[in-house]
TORDO-778078 format. One record per residue (C-alpha): residue number from 1; residue in one letter; x, y, z. Coordinates in steps of 0.1 Angstrom, whole numbers. Layout:
BEGIN
NUM	a	X	Y	Z
...
# end
This chain:
BEGIN
1	x	78	238	-227
2	x	53	221	-204
3	x	27	217	-232
4	x	54	202	-255
5	x	64	177	-228
6	x	27	169	-222
7	x	22	161	-259
8	x	53	140	-258
9	x	39	122	-228
10	x	6	114	-246
11	x	25	101	-276
12	x	51	82	-257
13	x	26	65	-233
14	x	9	51	-264
15	x	41	40	-282
16	x	55	23	-251
17	x	28	-4	-255
18	x	3	18	-237
19	x	23	13	-205
20	x	12	-24	-204
21	x	46	-38	-196
22	x	64	-32	-163
23	x	96	-19	-181
24	x	76	9	-197
25	x	66	24	-163
26	x	100	38	-153
27	x	104	60	-185
28	x	68	72	-183
29	x	71	82	-146
30	x	103	100	-154
31	x	87	118	-184
32	x	56	127	-163
33	x	78	140	-135
34	x	100	160	-159
35	x	68	177	-174
36	x	56	186	-139
37	x	90	198	-126
38	x	100	219	-157
39	x	78	246	-141
40	x	77	235	-105
41	x	62	267	-90
42	x	34	268	-115
43	x	26	231	-111
44	x	27	232	-73
45	x	6	263	-71
46	x	-25	244	-61
47	x	-56	267	-63
48	x	-75	270	-30
49	x	-108	259	-45
50	x	-91	228	-61
51	x	-77	218	-27
52	x	-103	190	-20
53	x	-95	174	-54
54	x	-57	177	-49
55	x	-59	163	-14
56	x	-81	134	-26
57	x	-55	125	-53
58	x	-26	127	-28
59	x	-46	105	-4
60	x	-51	80	-32
61	x	-14	78	-40
62	x	-5	76	-3
63	x	-31	48	2
64	x	-16	27	-26
65	x	19	33	-11
66	x	7	22	24
67	x	-4	-11	9
68	x	32	-19	2
69	x	45	-8	37
70	x	59	-38	57
71	x	44	-41	92
72	x	45	-66	121
73	x	22	-96	116
74	x	3	-86	148
75	x	-6	-52	134
76	x	-14	-67	100
77	x	-37	-92	117
78	x	-57	-64	132
79	x	-59	-42	101
80	x	-64	-69	75
81	x	-70	-103	93
82	x	-73	-123	60
83	x	-41	-110	44
84	x	-18	-136	59
85	x	-41	-165	51
86	x	-44	-154	15
87	x	-6	-149	11
88	x	1	-183	26
89	x	-24	-199	1
90	x	-8	-182	-29
91	x	28	-189	-19
92	x	20	-225	-10
93	x	49	-229	14
94	x	35	-248	44
95	x	70	-260	56
96	x	85	-225	60
97	x	80	-202	90
98	x	58	-172	83
99	x	77	-139	81
100	x	76	-116	110
101	x	68	-86	89
102	x	44	-84	59
103	x	25	-59	38
104	x	-12	-52	32
105	x	-7	-61	-4
106	x	-6	-98	-13
107	x	18	-89	-42
108	x	38	-58	-34
109	x	55	-58	-68
110	x	20	-56	-85
111	x	10	-28	-62
112	x	42	-9	-71
113	x	32	-11	-108
114	x	-3	2	-100
115	x	12	30	-80
116	x	33	40	-110
117	x	1	43	-131
118	x	-16	63	-104
119	x	13	87	-102
120	x	15	91	-140
121	x	-22	100	-141
122	x	-19	125	-112
123	x	12	142	-126
124	x	-4	144	-161
125	x	-34	162	-145
126	x	-13	187	-125
127	x	9	194	-155
128	x	-21	200	-178
129	x	-38	223	-153
130	x	-6	243	-149
131	x	3	243	-186
132	x	-30	256	-198
133	x	-33	283	-171
134	x	-8	306	-186
135	x	3	318	-221
136	x	-26	303	-241
137	x	-17	274	-264
138	x	-48	254	-258
139	x	-57	256	-295
140	x	-23	243	-306
141	x	-24	215	-281
142	x	-58	204	-294
143	x	-44	204	-330
144	x	-15	182	-318
145	x	-40	159	-301
146	x	-59	157	-334
147	x	-27	148	-353
148	x	-17	121	-328
149	x	-53	106	-328
150	x	-54	106	-366
151	x	-20	89	-370
152	x	-27	63	-343
153	x	-61	55	-358
154	x	-48	50	-393
155	x	-18	29	-381
156	x	-41	8	-359
157	x	-63	-1	-389
158	x	-33	-10	-410
159	x	-17	-30	-382
160	x	-50	-49	-376
161	x	-53	-58	-412
162	x	-16	-68	-417
163	x	-5	-82	-383
164	x	-37	-88	-363
165	x	-20	-107	-335
166	x	9	-82	-329
167	x	11	-50	-310
168	x	24	-21	-330
169	x	33	-43	-360
170	x	61	-61	-341
171	x	55	-70	-305
172	x	40	-104	-295
173	x	15	-101	-266
174	x	23	-120	-235
175	x	-9	-139	-237
176	x	-14	-155	-271
177	x	-52	-156	-267
178	x	-56	-118	-266
179	x	-71	-98	-293
180	x	-47	-68	-296
181	x	-56	-35	-313
182	x	-30	-8	-318
183	x	-7	-7	-288
184	x	-33	-23	-265
185	x	-38	-60	-258
186	x	-74	-53	-250
187	x	-96	-37	-277
188	x	-119	-22	-250
189	x	-89	-3	-235
190	x	-80	10	-270
191	x	-116	21	-276
192	x	-115	41	-243
193	x	-82	58	-255
194	x	-99	67	-288
195	x	-130	81	-270
196	x	-108	102	-247
197	x	-91	115	-279
198	x	-122	122	-299
199	x	-143	142	-275
200	x	-119	172	-269
201	x	-111	171	-307
202	x	-148	175	-314
203	x	-150	202	-288
204	x	-122	221	-306
205	x	-140	215	-339
206	x	-170	233	-326
207	x	-149	261	-313
208	x	-134	265	-348
209	x	-168	268	-363
210	x	-178	293	-336
211	x	-148	315	-347
212	x	-162	315	-383
213	x	-200	321	-379
214	x	-221	314	-410
215	x	-251	334	-420
216	x	-261	310	-448
217	x	-282	282	-433
218	x	-288	263	-465
219	x	-270	229	-469
220	x	-247	243	-496
221	x	-239	273	-474
222	x	-233	250	-444
223	x	-208	229	-464
224	x	-191	260	-478
225	x	-188	274	-443
226	x	-174	242	-430
227	x	-148	239	-457
228	x	-137	275	-453
229	x	-135	274	-415
230	x	-101	257	-414
231	x	-116	228	-395
232	x	-115	201	-422
233	x	-84	183	-409
234	x	-98	184	-373
235	x	-130	169	-386
236	x	-111	141	-404
237	x	-92	133	-372
238	x	-125	131	-352
239	x	-140	109	-379
240	x	-110	86	-378
241	x	-110	83	-340
242	x	-147	76	-337
243	x	-147	53	-368
244	x	-118	32	-355
245	x	-134	31	-321
246	x	-165	15	-338
247	x	-142	-10	-355
248	x	-130	-23	-321
249	x	-166	-36	-316
250	x	-163	-24	-280
251	x	-199	-24	-266
252	x	-188	-6	-234
253	x	-171	22	-254
254	x	-202	27	-275
255	x	-223	30	-244
256	x	-198	54	-230
257	x	-198	75	-262
258	x	-236	77	-261
259	x	-235	90	-225
260	x	-207	114	-235
261	x	-230	128	-262
262	x	-259	132	-237
263	x	-236	149	-212
264	x	-222	173	-238
265	x	-257	183	-249
266	x	-268	189	-213
267	x	-238	210	-205
268	x	-239	230	-238
269	x	-276	235	-240
270	x	-276	270	-222
271	x	-249	282	-246
272	x	-267	268	-276
273	x	-298	287	-267
274	x	-278	319	-267
275	x	-262	312	-300
276	x	-291	299	-321
277	x	-278	318	-352
278	x	-248	295	-352
279	x	-266	263	-345
280	x	-275	252	-381
281	x	-240	254	-393
282	x	-226	236	-363
283	x	-252	208	-364
284	x	-247	205	-401
285	x	-209	200	-396
286	x	-214	175	-369
287	x	-240	156	-390
288	x	-215	153	-418
289	x	-189	141	-393
290	x	-212	114	-379
291	x	-222	102	-414
292	x	-186	98	-423
293	x	-179	78	-391
294	x	-207	55	-400
295	x	-186	42	-429
296	x	-165	23	-404
297	x	-193	3	-389
298	x	-189	-35	-393
299	x	-226	-45	-396
300	x	-220	-82	-392
301	x	-195	-78	-364
302	x	-218	-55	-344
303	x	-248	-79	-350
304	x	-228	-107	-335
305	x	-217	-85	-305
306	x	-252	-74	-298
307	x	-264	-110	-300
308	x	-237	-120	-275
309	x	-250	-94	-251
310	x	-283	-111	-248
311	x	-271	-147	-248
312	x	-266	-167	-216
313	x	-229	-170	-222
314	x	-225	-132	-228
315	x	-243	-123	-196
316	x	-228	-152	-175
317	x	-193	-139	-176
318	x	-196	-105	-159
319	x	-223	-113	-135
320	x	-203	-144	-124
321	x	-171	-123	-120
322	x	-189	-97	-99
323	x	-206	-123	-77
324	x	-173	-141	-70
325	x	-156	-108	-62
326	x	-180	-101	-34
327	x	-162	-125	-9
328	x	-129	-105	-16
329	x	-146	-72	-8
330	x	-161	-87	24
331	x	-128	-102	36
332	x	-107	-71	27
333	x	-133	-43	31
334	x	-109	-19	49
335	x	-76	-20	30
336	x	-81	-43	0
337	x	-58	-70	-13
338	x	-34	-44	-28
339	x	-37	-23	-60
340	x	-30	-44	-90
341	x	-35	-78	-73
342	x	-70	-87	-84
343	x	-58	-115	-107
344	x	-37	-130	-79
345	x	-65	-129	-54
346	x	-89	-146	-79
347	x	-66	-176	-82
348	x	-78	-184	-47
349	x	-113	-170	-47
350	x	-125	-180	-82
351	x	-150	-209	-79
352	x	-165	-211	-114
353	x	-149	-230	-142
354	x	-159	-213	-174
355	x	-149	-225	-208
356	x	-142	-197	-233
357	x	-147	-209	-268
358	x	-128	-179	-284
359	x	-97	-187	-263
360	x	-101	-224	-262
361	x	-93	-226	-225
362	x	-107	-223	-191
363	x	-112	-187	-180
364	x	-92	-170	-153
365	x	-109	-139	-140
366	x	-78	-116	-142
367	x	-98	-84	-139
368	x	-132	-75	-124
369	x	-146	-61	-157
370	x	-157	-31	-136
371	x	-132	-5	-123
372	x	-155	3	-94
373	x	-157	-33	-83
374	x	-120	-38	-88
375	x	-111	-7	-67
376	x	-134	-20	-39
377	x	-116	-54	-40
378	x	-80	-42	-43
379	x	-83	-11	-22
380	x	-112	-14	2
381	x	-122	19	19
382	x	-85	29	19
383	x	-87	36	-19
384	x	-124	38	-25
385	x	-130	68	-3
386	x	-103	91	-19
387	x	-113	79	-54
388	x	-150	88	-48
389	x	-140	121	-32
390	x	-118	129	-63
391	x	-146	121	-87
392	x	-171	143	-68
393	x	-147	172	-65
394	x	-138	170	-102
395	x	-174	171	-112
396	x	-182	201	-90
397	x	-152	220	-103
398	x	-161	210	-139
399	x	-196	225	-136
400	x	-182	257	-122
401	x	-156	260	-149
402	x	-180	253	-178
403	x	-206	278	-165
404	x	-179	306	-161
405	x	-162	302	-195
406	x	-176	326	-220
407	x	-149	321	-247
408	x	-146	296	-275
409	x	-126	272	-253
410	x	-159	265	-236
411	x	-165	238	-262
412	x	-132	221	-255
413	x	-141	220	-218
414	x	-175	205	-227
415	x	-157	179	-249
416	x	-133	170	-221
417	x	-162	167	-196
418	x	-181	145	-221
419	x	-150	122	-226
420	x	-145	118	-188
421	x	-182	111	-183
422	x	-181	84	-211
423	x	-150	68	-195
424	x	-168	68	-161
425	x	-197	49	-176
426	x	-174	25	-195
427	x	-156	19	-162
428	x	-188	2	-150
429	x	-180	-27	-173
430	x	-142	-24	-180
431	x	-109	-14	-163
432	x	-95	8	-190
433	x	-81	33	-166
434	x	-56	8	-153
435	x	-36	14	-185
436	x	-10	42	-181
437	x	-18	56	-216
438	x	-54	60	-206
439	x	-44	75	-172
440	x	-24	101	-191
441	x	-53	111	-213
442	x	-76	111	-184
443	x	-53	135	-165
444	x	-49	157	-196
445	x	-87	160	-201
446	x	-92	168	-164
447	x	-67	196	-168
448	x	-84	209	-199
449	x	-117	208	-181
450	x	-109	228	-150
451	x	-78	249	-157
452	x	-82	286	-150
453	x	-63	317	-161
454	x	-50	345	-139
455	x	-66	333	-107
456	x	-101	331	-121
457	x	-120	310	-145
458	x	-118	329	-177
459	x	-120	326	-215
460	x	-94	327	-241
461	x	-103	356	-264
462	x	-100	350	-301
463	x	-69	366	-317
464	x	-65	375	-354
465	x	-42	346	-359
466	x	-67	322	-344
467	x	-94	333	-368
468	x	-74	323	-400
469	x	-74	288	-414
470	x	-43	268	-409
471	x	-26	244	-433
472	x	-19	219	-406
473	x	-44	199	-386
474	x	-67	228	-376
# end
């Protein structure tokens, strides 16, 4: 039941405009809570060695909630001395008396929306970790991920060709100057979603090939083995996800995918050295997959994007945004301006007037184009410390889980680790994780990465059923 609700959460978080509208957050929080509470004892059974990660996530959620807590102005002036000044400037109400109580967040309603996204991501992780810990089902879950990824990729291409300015064929973005793709108003955020989808699917594809070892290392034998392994539909889903990601022309996602490939190789290298007999067939299958994905490349579009990366205008945007965010970080180093309030703070702190030809208007820096910079500005040490602690704890647990897994799901763990590493690198240049749909997938991949079975990190042993090709997405 938990795995079914988790799949439903992945699909729903995308269909509800990726969680990009405030009205979508309530249903997503409710669905995430239902998935967690359908097996409360299992979900709340926090492993002792995961305690540092769980406490960091709880501290992160509490920190965001504290930013909305009203407090006397005297206390606020001690904790965040610049908050009252910034609020007064944004409200522009000089004739009214200042309130006696106020919050750390300059826009509590924005922080409430950010808290909802944080809670959705944390509940998705706890649910995934619990769901995969008992009763198997990891393979069927990966097949469902492949199906969702393939359907979304195909629909996104059709939507972009037929209704390029609409979300999901019918919804007008709030900002007419945006370049929507699929359910996302930002193509970089959609590219991150596709990357998080593709990496565990590729991991599952390798696991399928491992279940059907080939002894014929010739090209014809490799192709025959690949076709007979039951992994064709999974490969097609991976090709579609990576191919459509390339169609978004997201430079940050391509860099993230490259890092994901390097991380996957480093993590899998000890296992590959032990299974050299299976290496030719596996590499042959992946080579075919990558060649198929190359068919989606828009040569002219990518040439333009690469050229923009080295022009003055292309470099001027992000470096200027980061420089003008530094005063916010200095003024709010302890508690931040409030999660989700970067755009509001920048209406006061932005000094540069930058004309954007593609939008035909003056730019407003509504995000930091770096999740790390944005967390520092919106959360200060209050949110940066638990975020960094969670990241370090997850990586330590991931290495342990990957080293201990001797079964075929090892490759799914590697794919999940690679996807999260790619998202981390992309987050140096984008804020994709602020979208609830991406937060859901991030939580799911974290659960796939570090879940354990029967109180120890173990492997799922192949069953006779798992060794037979399936007519569905396999």
